[in-house]
C-alpha positions as CSV (number, residue, x, y, z in Angstrom):
1,M,-44.8,-11.2,-63.2
2,T,-45.3,-7.7,-61.9
3,Y,-45.8,-7.2,-58.2
4,T,-47.2,-4.3,-56.2
5,L,-44.5,-3.1,-54.0
6,P,-45.2,-1.4,-50.6
7,T,-44.8,2.3,-50.7
8,P,-41.7,3.5,-48.8
9,R,-42.5,5.8,-45.8
10,E,-42.2,9.4,-47.0
11,R,-39.7,11.5,-45.1
12,R,-41.6,14.5,-43.9
13,S,-40.0,17.9,-43.3
14,I,-40.1,19.3,-39.8
15,P,-41.0,22.9,-39.0
16,A,-38.1,24.7,-37.2
17,R,-38.1,24.6,-33.4
18,T,-40.8,22.0,-33.2
19,A,-40.9,18.9,-31.0
20,Y,-43.4,16.0,-31.1
21,L,-44.8,14.6,-27.9
22,I,-46.2,11.2,-27.0
23,A,-47.3,9.5,-23.8
24,S,-47.0,5.8,-23.2
25,G,-49.7,4.6,-21.0
26,D,-51.0,1.5,-19.1
27,L,-52.5,-1.6,-20.7
28,R,-55.3,-1.3,-18.1
29,E,-57.9,1.2,-19.3
30,S,-59.1,2.0,-15.8
31,A,-55.6,3.3,-15.0
32,N,-55.3,5.4,-18.1
33,V,-58.7,7.0,-17.5
34,A,-57.8,7.7,-13.8
35,G,-54.4,9.2,-14.6
36,W,-55.3,11.4,-17.6
37,A,-55.9,14.6,-15.7
38,T,-52.4,14.4,-14.2
39,Q,-50.9,13.7,-17.6
40,V,-52.7,16.8,-19.0
41,E,-51.0,18.9,-16.3
42,L,-47.6,17.5,-17.1
43,E,-47.9,18.1,-20.8
44,A,-49.1,21.7,-20.2
45,G,-46.1,22.4,-18.0
46,V,-43.6,21.0,-20.5
47,T,-45.3,22.8,-23.4
48,R,-45.3,26.1,-21.4
49,V,-41.5,26.0,-20.9
50,L,-40.8,25.1,-24.5
51,N,-43.1,27.8,-25.7
52,D,-41.1,30.3,-23.6
53,L,-38.0,29.0,-25.4
54,G,-39.6,29.8,-28.7
55,W,-40.5,26.2,-29.5
56,Q,-43.9,24.6,-30.3
57,V,-45.0,21.2,-29.2
58,V,-47.1,18.9,-31.5
59,R,-49.0,16.1,-29.9
60,A,-48.5,13.0,-32.1
61,N,-52.0,11.6,-31.4
62,D,-55.3,13.2,-30.3
63,V,-57.4,12.3,-27.3
64,D,-59.6,9.4,-28.2
65,P,-63.2,10.5,-27.8
66,E,-64.2,7.0,-26.8
67,T,-61.7,6.5,-24.0
68,G,-61.3,10.1,-23.0
69,H,-57.5,10.0,-22.9
70,G,-54.5,10.4,-25.2
71,F,-52.2,7.6,-23.9
72,I,-50.6,5.1,-26.2
73,S,-52.3,2.0,-24.8
74,S,-50.9,-0.9,-26.8
75,Q,-47.9,-1.8,-28.9
76,R,-50.0,-1.8,-32.1
77,M,-51.2,1.7,-31.3
78,G,-47.6,2.8,-30.7
79,L,-46.6,1.6,-34.2
80,E,-49.5,3.5,-35.8
81,V,-48.7,6.7,-33.9
82,F,-45.0,6.6,-34.9
83,K,-46.1,6.5,-38.6
84,T,-47.3,10.1,-38.1
85,I,-44.0,11.3,-36.5
86,P,-41.2,12.5,-38.8
87,A,-38.3,10.1,-38.4
88,D,-35.8,12.8,-37.4
89,A,-38.0,15.0,-35.3
90,P,-37.1,16.0,-31.8
91,L,-39.3,13.7,-29.7
92,I,-40.6,14.0,-26.1
93,V,-41.9,11.0,-24.2
94,A,-43.9,12.6,-21.3
95,E,-44.9,10.3,-18.4
96,A,-47.1,11.2,-15.4
97,V,-48.2,7.6,-14.8
98,W,-46.9,4.1,-14.8
99,Q,-46.4,3.1,-18.4
100,Y,-45.8,0.0,-20.5
101,S,-42.5,0.6,-22.2
102,H,-43.1,-1.9,-25.0
103,H,-45.9,0.3,-26.3
104,V,-43.3,2.7,-27.6
105,L,-40.0,0.9,-27.7
106,A,-40.4,-0.2,-31.3
107,G,-40.8,3.3,-32.5
108,L,-38.1,4.7,-30.3
109,R,-35.6,2.0,-31.4
110,T,-35.6,3.3,-35.0
111,H,-36.3,7.0,-34.3
112,E,-33.5,9.2,-35.7
113,G,-34.1,12.4,-33.9
114,P,-33.2,13.4,-30.4
115,I,-35.3,11.8,-27.7
116,L,-36.3,13.3,-24.3
117,T,-38.0,11.5,-21.5
118,V,-39.7,13.7,-19.0
119,A,-41.8,13.0,-15.9
120,N,-43.5,14.7,-13.0
121,F,-42.0,14.2,-9.6
122,A,-45.0,13.5,-7.5
123,G,-46.4,10.9,-5.1
124,D,-50.0,10.5,-6.2
125,W,-49.2,9.2,-9.7
126,P,-46.0,7.3,-10.4
127,G,-44.7,9.2,-13.4
128,L,-41.1,9.1,-12.1
129,V,-41.4,5.3,-11.7
130,G,-42.6,5.0,-15.3
131,L,-39.7,7.2,-16.4
132,L,-37.1,5.1,-14.7
133,G,-38.5,1.9,-16.3
134,L,-38.5,3.5,-19.7
135,N,-35.0,4.9,-19.3
136,A,-33.8,1.4,-18.3
137,G,-35.3,-0.1,-21.5
138,L,-33.7,2.5,-23.7
139,T,-30.4,1.9,-21.9
140,K,-30.7,-1.9,-22.4
141,M,-31.2,-1.5,-26.2
142,G,-28.4,1.1,-26.5
143,K,-30.5,4.0,-27.6
144,D,-29.4,7.5,-26.8
145,Y,-31.8,9.7,-24.9
146,A,-31.9,12.7,-22.6
147,T,-34.0,12.7,-19.4
148,I,-35.4,15.3,-16.9
149,W,-38.1,15.6,-14.3
150,S,-39.8,18.3,-12.2
151,V,-42.2,18.8,-9.3
152,D,-44.2,21.7,-10.9
153,F,-42.3,22.6,-14.1
154,T,-41.5,26.1,-12.9
155,D,-38.0,25.6,-11.5
156,D,-35.0,27.1,-13.2
157,W,-33.2,23.7,-13.3
158,F,-35.9,22.2,-15.4
159,A,-36.1,25.1,-17.7
160,A,-32.3,25.1,-18.2
161,G,-32.4,21.4,-18.9
162,L,-35.0,21.8,-21.6
163,K,-33.0,24.7,-23.1
164,E,-29.9,22.5,-23.3
165,W,-31.9,19.8,-25.0
166,T,-33.3,22.1,-27.6
167,E,-29.7,23.3,-28.4
168,T,-27.8,20.1,-28.2
169,G,-30.2,17.1,-28.1
170,S,-28.8,16.1,-24.7
171,I,-29.0,17.1,-21.0
172,T,-25.9,17.0,-18.8
173,H,-26.4,15.4,-15.3
174,D,-23.9,15.0,-12.5
175,A,-22.6,11.4,-12.3
176,S,-19.7,12.1,-10.0
177,H,-21.1,9.8,-7.4
178,V,-20.6,6.6,-9.5
179,R,-17.2,4.9,-9.9
180,P,-15.9,1.4,-10.9
181,L,-15.5,-1.2,-8.2
182,G,-11.7,-1.3,-8.7
183,D,-9.3,-3.6,-6.8
184,L,-10.8,-5.2,-3.8
185,P,-8.9,-5.4,-0.5
186,S,-7.9,-8.8,1.0
187,T,-10.6,-9.3,3.6
188,P,-12.6,-12.2,4.8
189,E,-15.7,-10.7,3.1
190,V,-14.0,-10.5,-0.3
191,E,-12.8,-14.1,0.1
192,L,-16.4,-15.2,1.0
193,G,-18.0,-13.3,-1.9
194,R,-15.5,-14.8,-4.4
195,A,-16.0,-18.3,-3.1
196,L,-19.8,-17.9,-3.3
197,G,-19.4,-16.7,-6.9
198,D,-17.2,-19.6,-7.8
199,Q,-19.8,-22.0,-6.2
200,L,-22.6,-20.5,-8.3
201,L,-20.6,-20.6,-11.5
202,A,-19.8,-24.3,-10.9
203,E,-23.0,-25.6,-9.4
204,K,-25.4,-23.2,-11.1
205,A,-28.9,-22.0,-10.0
206,I,-32.4,-22.0,-11.5
207,I,-34.8,-19.1,-11.3
208,G,-38.5,-20.0,-12.0
209,V,-40.2,-17.3,-14.1
210,F,-44.0,-17.4,-14.2
211,D,-44.3,-15.6,-17.5
212,E,-41.8,-12.9,-18.6
213,G,-42.4,-9.3,-19.5
214,C,-44.6,-8.1,-16.7
215,M,-46.2,-4.6,-17.3
216,G,-44.1,-3.8,-20.4
217,M,-40.8,-4.0,-18.4
218,Y,-38.5,-4.8,-21.3
219,N,-35.6,-3.8,-19.0
220,A,-36.6,-6.7,-16.6
221,I,-36.1,-9.4,-19.2
222,F,-32.5,-10.8,-19.2
223,D,-31.4,-12.7,-22.2
224,D,-30.2,-16.2,-21.6
225,E,-26.8,-15.4,-23.3
226,L,-26.1,-12.8,-20.6
227,L,-27.8,-14.5,-17.6
228,N,-26.3,-18.0,-18.1
229,R,-22.7,-16.6,-18.0
230,T,-23.4,-15.8,-14.3
231,G,-24.3,-19.4,-13.5
232,I,-28.1,-18.6,-13.4
233,Y,-30.6,-20.4,-15.7
234,K,-34.3,-20.0,-16.2
235,E,-37.1,-22.4,-15.7
236,R,-39.8,-20.9,-17.9
237,L,-43.2,-21.5,-16.2
238,S,-46.7,-20.5,-17.0
239,Q,-49.0,-18.7,-14.7
240,S,-51.7,-21.1,-15.8
241,A,-49.7,-23.9,-14.1
242,L,-49.6,-21.8,-10.9
243,Y,-53.4,-21.3,-11.1
244,A,-53.9,-25.0,-11.7
245,E,-51.8,-25.9,-8.7
246,M,-53.7,-23.4,-6.6
247,L,-56.9,-25.3,-7.4
248,T,-55.4,-28.4,-5.7
249,V,-54.6,-26.6,-2.4
250,T,-57.4,-27.3,0.2
251,D,-59.2,-24.6,2.0
252,A,-58.0,-26.1,5.3
253,E,-54.3,-25.7,4.2
254,A,-54.9,-22.1,3.2
255,D,-56.8,-21.2,6.3
256,A,-54.0,-22.8,8.5
257,A,-51.4,-20.5,6.8
258,R,-53.6,-17.5,7.4
259,D,-54.2,-18.5,11.0
260,W,-50.4,-18.8,11.4
261,L,-50.1,-15.1,10.5
262,T,-52.9,-14.0,12.8
263,D,-51.5,-16.0,15.6
264,R,-48.4,-13.9,15.3
265,G,-50.3,-10.7,15.4
266,M,-51.0,-9.8,11.8
267,V,-54.4,-8.0,11.5
268,F,-56.5,-8.1,8.3
269,R,-58.9,-5.3,7.6
270,F,-61.8,-7.4,6.4
271,G,-65.1,-6.2,4.8
272,T,-67.8,-7.8,2.8
273,D,-67.8,-6.0,-0.6
274,E,-65.6,-8.0,-2.9
275,A,-65.4,-5.0,-5.3
276,T,-63.9,-2.6,-2.9
277,E,-63.0,-4.3,0.4
278,L,-60.7,-7.1,1.5
279,T,-62.5,-10.4,2.2
280,E,-61.6,-13.7,3.7
281,S,-62.1,-15.4,0.4
282,Q,-59.4,-13.1,-1.2
283,V,-56.9,-14.0,1.5
284,R,-57.7,-17.7,1.2
285,W,-56.8,-17.5,-2.5
286,Q,-53.5,-15.7,-1.7
287,M,-52.6,-18.5,0.8
288,K,-53.2,-21.0,-1.9
289,M,-50.9,-19.1,-4.2
290,Y,-48.2,-19.1,-1.5
291,I,-48.5,-22.9,-1.0
292,A,-48.7,-23.6,-4.8
293,A,-45.6,-21.5,-5.6
294,L,-43.5,-23.5,-3.0
295,R,-44.7,-26.8,-4.3
296,I,-43.9,-25.9,-7.9
297,A,-40.5,-24.6,-6.7
298,D,-39.9,-28.0,-5.1
299,D,-40.9,-29.8,-8.2
300,F,-38.4,-28.0,-10.4
301,G,-35.6,-27.6,-7.8
302,L,-35.8,-23.8,-8.0
303,D,-33.5,-21.4,-6.2
304,A,-35.9,-18.4,-6.6
305,V,-39.3,-17.7,-8.1
306,G,-41.0,-14.7,-9.8
307,I,-44.7,-14.3,-10.4
308,Q,-45.8,-11.8,-13.0
309,Y,-49.5,-11.4,-11.9
310,Q,-50.0,-8.3,-14.1
311,Q,-51.4,-9.2,-16.7
312,G,-53.2,-12.5,-16.7
313,L,-53.6,-13.6,-13.1
314,K,-55.2,-10.3,-12.2
315,D,-58.3,-11.4,-14.1
316,L,-58.5,-14.8,-12.2
317,V,-57.4,-14.4,-8.6
318,P,-56.5,-11.8,-5.9
319,A,-53.1,-10.1,-5.9
320,S,-49.9,-12.1,-5.5
321,D,-48.4,-9.5,-3.0
322,L,-49.2,-11.3,0.3
323,A,-47.8,-14.6,-1.0
324,E,-44.7,-12.8,-2.2
325,G,-44.0,-11.1,1.1
326,M,-44.4,-14.4,2.9
327,L,-42.0,-16.1,0.6
328,N,-39.4,-13.5,1.3
329,S,-39.7,-13.9,5.0
330,T,-37.5,-16.3,7.0
331,E,-40.3,-16.5,9.5
332,R,-43.3,-17.8,7.5
333,P,-46.1,-20.4,7.6
334,P,-44.8,-23.9,7.1
335,V,-45.7,-25.6,3.8
336,L,-45.7,-29.4,3.3
337,S,-45.2,-31.4,0.2
338,R,-48.4,-32.6,-1.5
339,D,-48.2,-35.9,0.4
340,G,-47.6,-34.2,3.7
341,S,-44.3,-36.0,4.3
342,R,-41.9,-33.1,4.0
343,E,-41.7,-29.4,5.0
344,L,-40.6,-27.4,2.0
345,F,-37.6,-25.2,2.4
346,P,-37.8,-25.2,6.2
347,G,-36.3,-22.4,8.3
348,R,-35.5,-20.0,5.4
349,A,-36.9,-17.4,3.2
350,F,-37.5,-18.5,-0.4
351,P,-36.4,-15.5,-2.7
352,H,-39.3,-14.1,-4.7
353,F,-38.7,-11.5,-7.5
354,N,-41.8,-9.3,-7.7
355,E,-43.3,-8.7,-11.2
356,A,-41.0,-11.4,-12.6
357,D,-38.2,-8.7,-12.7
358,E,-35.1,-10.7,-13.6
359,G,-32.7,-8.0,-12.3
360,V,-34.4,-8.5,-9.0
361,A,-34.0,-12.3,-9.4
362,V,-30.2,-12.1,-9.7
363,D,-30.0,-9.6,-6.9
364,A,-32.3,-11.5,-4.5
365,L,-30.5,-14.8,-5.1
366,V,-27.0,-13.3,-4.5
367,T,-28.2,-11.3,-1.4
368,D,-29.8,-14.4,0.1
369,R,-26.6,-16.4,-0.3
370,V,-24.2,-13.7,1.0
371,W,-26.3,-12.8,4.0
372,R,-26.9,-16.4,5.0
373,A,-23.2,-17.2,4.7
374,M,-22.5,-14.2,7.0
375,G,-25.0,-15.4,9.5
376,L,-27.3,-12.4,8.8
377,L,-31.1,-12.3,8.2
378,P,-31.3,-12.6,4.4
379,D,-34.9,-11.2,4.0
380,N,-34.8,-8.8,1.1
381,T,-37.1,-7.2,-1.3
382,L,-37.4,-4.8,-4.2
383,H,-39.1,-1.4,-3.9
384,D,-40.5,1.0,-6.4
385,V,-38.4,4.2,-6.2
386,R,-41.7,6.0,-5.7
387,W,-41.1,9.6,-4.7
388,G,-39.5,11.7,-2.0
389,E,-39.1,15.1,-0.4
390,D,-36.7,17.0,1.9
391,Y,-37.3,16.5,5.6
392,D,-35.3,18.1,8.3
393,G,-32.4,19.0,6.1
394,Q,-32.1,15.8,4.1
395,F,-33.8,14.2,1.1
396,V,-35.9,11.2,2.3
397,W,-37.1,8.9,-0.4
398,V,-40.5,7.1,-0.3
399,Y,-39.8,3.5,-1.3
400,E,-43.0,1.5,-1.7
401,I,-44.0,-1.7,-3.5
402,S,-47.3,-3.4,-3.7
403,G,-45.8,-6.8,-2.8
404,S,-42.8,-8.8,-1.7
405,V,-41.8,-6.9,1.4
406,P,-41.0,-9.4,4.2
407,A,-42.5,-8.9,7.6
408,S,-39.1,-8.6,9.3
409,H,-38.6,-5.3,7.5
410,L,-41.6,-3.9,9.4
411,G,-40.4,-5.3,12.7
412,G,-42.4,-8.6,12.6
413,W,-45.8,-9.9,11.7
414,D,-47.4,-8.1,14.6
415,K,-46.4,-4.8,12.9
416,A,-48.1,-5.9,9.6
417,E,-51.7,-5.1,8.5
418,G,-53.6,-6.6,5.6
419,W,-55.3,-3.9,3.5
420,R,-57.1,-4.4,0.2
421,Q,-55.3,-3.6,-3.0
422,G,-56.9,-0.7,-4.9
423,P,-59.6,-1.7,-7.4
424,V,-58.2,0.4,-10.2
425,F,-55.1,-1.8,-10.6
426,F,-56.3,-4.9,-8.7
427,P,-59.9,-5.7,-9.6
428,A,-59.8,-9.0,-7.8
429,G,-58.5,-7.4,-4.6
430,G,-56.2,-9.2,-2.2
431,S,-54.2,-8.2,0.9
432,T,-51.0,-6.2,1.1
433,I,-48.5,-6.5,3.9
434,N,-48.9,-2.9,5.1
435,G,-46.6,-1.2,7.6
436,V,-43.6,1.1,8.1
437,S,-40.1,-0.2,7.6
438,K,-38.1,-0.1,10.7
439,P,-35.1,2.3,11.0
440,G,-31.7,0.7,10.3
441,E,-28.7,0.4,8.0
442,I,-29.4,-1.0,4.5
443,V,-27.5,-2.1,1.4
444,L,-29.2,-1.2,-1.9
445,S,-28.5,-2.3,-5.4
446,R,-29.8,-2.9,-8.9
447,V,-28.7,-5.3,-11.6
448,F,-29.3,-4.1,-15.1
449,I,-28.2,-4.3,-18.8
450,A,-26.1,-1.5,-20.3
451,D,-23.5,-1.6,-23.1
452,G,-24.6,-5.1,-23.8
453,I,-23.5,-6.6,-20.5
454,L,-24.9,-7.2,-17.0
455,Q,-24.0,-4.5,-14.5
456,A,-24.8,-3.8,-10.9
457,D,-24.9,-0.5,-9.1
458,V,-24.4,-1.0,-5.4
459,F,-24.9,1.7,-2.7
460,R,-25.5,2.2,1.0
461,G,-28.4,3.8,2.7
462,T,-30.3,4.2,5.9
463,V,-34.0,3.7,6.7
464,V,-34.9,6.5,9.0
465,E,-37.8,7.0,11.4
466,L,-40.1,10.0,10.7
467,P,-42.8,11.3,12.9
468,T,-46.1,9.5,12.7
469,E,-47.9,12.5,11.0
470,E,-45.2,12.8,8.4
471,T,-45.3,9.1,7.6
472,Q,-49.0,9.3,7.2
473,R,-48.8,12.3,5.0
474,R,-46.4,10.5,2.7
475,K,-48.5,7.3,2.7
476,D,-51.6,9.4,1.9
477,A,-49.7,11.1,-0.9
478,T,-48.9,7.7,-2.5
479,N,-50.6,4.4,-1.7
480,P,-51.6,4.2,1.9
481,E,-52.3,0.4,1.6
482,W,-48.7,-0.4,0.7
483,P,-45.7,-0.8,3.0
484,I,-43.4,2.2,3.1
485,A,-39.6,2.7,3.7
486,H,-38.2,6.1,4.5
487,V,-34.8,5.9,2.7
488,V,-31.8,8.2,2.9
489,L,-29.0,7.5,0.4
490,H,-25.4,8.0,1.4
491,D,-24.0,10.9,-0.6
492,V,-26.3,10.5,-3.5
493,S,-28.6,13.4,-4.3
494,R,-32.1,13.1,-5.7
495,D,-31.1,14.2,-9.2
496,Q,-27.9,12.1,-9.2
497,F,-30.0,9.1,-8.4
498,M,-32.7,9.9,-11.0
499,A,-30.2,10.5,-13.8
500,R,-28.2,7.3,-13.1
501,H,-30.6,4.6,-11.9
502,K,-31.5,2.1,-14.6
503,A,-34.7,0.6,-13.3
504,N,-38.0,1.5,-11.6
505,H,-36.9,-0.9,-8.8
506,A,-34.2,-0.9,-6.2
507,Q,-33.3,-4.0,-4.0
508,L,-33.1,-3.5,-0.3
509,V,-31.7,-5.6,2.6
510,Y,-31.0,-4.8,6.2
511,A,-27.9,-5.3,8.2
512,P,-27.7,-5.0,12.0
513,D,-25.3,-2.0,12.0
514,A,-23.3,0.2,9.7
515,A,-20.0,-1.7,10.0
516,T,-21.7,-5.0,9.1
517,A,-23.6,-3.4,6.3
518,D,-20.3,-2.1,4.8
519,K,-18.8,-5.6,5.1
520,A,-21.8,-7.3,3.6
521,L,-21.9,-4.8,0.7
522,I,-18.2,-5.7,0.0
523,A,-19.0,-9.4,0.0
524,K,-21.9,-8.9,-2.3
525,A,-19.9,-6.8,-4.7
526,A,-17.1,-9.4,-4.7
527,M,-19.7,-12.1,-5.6
528,F,-21.2,-10.0,-8.4
529,D,-17.7,-9.4,-9.7
530,R,-16.8,-13.1,-9.6
531,M,-20.0,-13.9,-11.5
532,G,-18.8,-11.6,-14.4
533,I,-21.2,-8.7,-13.5
534,K,-19.7,-5.3,-13.8
535,V,-20.0,-3.6,-10.5
536,N,-20.3,0.2,-10.0
537,L,-20.2,1.9,-6.6
538,A,-22.6,4.7,-6.1
539,G,-22.2,7.3,-3.3
540,R,-20.2,6.8,-0.1
541,V,-19.2,3.2,0.6
542,D,-16.9,2.9,3.6
543,G,-14.1,0.4,3.1
544,L,-13.9,0.8,-0.6
């Protein structure tokens, strides 16, 4: 019998000094349409610099006349676009918005030419956040890439970086701030961290994941073969089960939880237009999600829980953010078992990992155990590494996340306001926990996959207080409805952080003073190390 064989892909020749350009976009068309003008500016800036270097840039796909944008907006589209790109061509992935990495990872995994990821460094559209997520995914799958960013694409540093890439296929960044953990001193904190690690390895823990793979974050999915070695196992749960459980929560239970917040001073900015304003109905649904999540956690004996929300639940119910922040707060509305006989997880925060990010799950669980063992308030959260600028002689990062920030980080529930989530990303609305993070000493970290193993970068920082007008300017430049933290990293520059950090998220927890923060960091590092996670210290860490 004679068969018709598929035709092998033809290897196309590449014109000299030519780079192809693609842009991974959102799965939500409303976001792609809204961000396209900013993407056009980014691509023009990159193209201008490469043209000055004698290179031409070929966009791999045209603007779609029906959608009005040129983003790659699905994994299938990504596969089709990569068919048009010569396998060994220099390739630029340009990001001015949040992007779903899995749209392009299949093509990038097998691409043979040099890869450059590039982003704008701006507050209004999270290109740098998308860049960090994509870079983390490439790092996880062991794919070489170069990366760079710029505020306006006119600076000499950016031009020099592109020149280096055109000549060598790489860009050199300063990584002198990172070092291995090394030998730990004999201190009570090291002893505690190791003991907690031994306990976790022996007794194990379960994280409940309400659907994996949120918003294309390939980097946020930890394979069982890596995760289980640390003593942590997954309970794979469906968001449909969470929704079903929400339907069993009564309005009276939900309203009681909301009243608990308002009795402690939280203010909700209510309106009447479901499409654009926060309503009491939206908050009621968020309270039901909070109660349902704890009841399911009780059912399965979970130690932490993560809700994906995007995609799926966003089409059914308001945002998960208020529920997440409540879960991460030690001081929160009490929740009873279904029969009303028991309070669930009384007197403690229940770690929630926003966007089902399993790097956050490991970190939140470890942080909770170390801080509680040291008698410290364990409330911790992830943040998007959103943006930043110099202020009064130092670089101050804007850390923001739509959800999971505990009220204690803002100074209490009376410092929190409920604002509606933006309709572009959150069509069903829902309340944020809006406010400004209090000044204080913090420990920061990120657990990620690199070189086929789990690793953790651990570093110190300080949340600083900025004048009211500067805070408002930064909020208006990003998302004024979200909680903000003004973060100064200890001896880590903007570009060192951007070049090294392997996630769009960073985990943040407070300590009462600098000395305690240093000790708690050491205990946390010791626990990570005992669990078999490779620990890297970033920047200045006193005591190590």
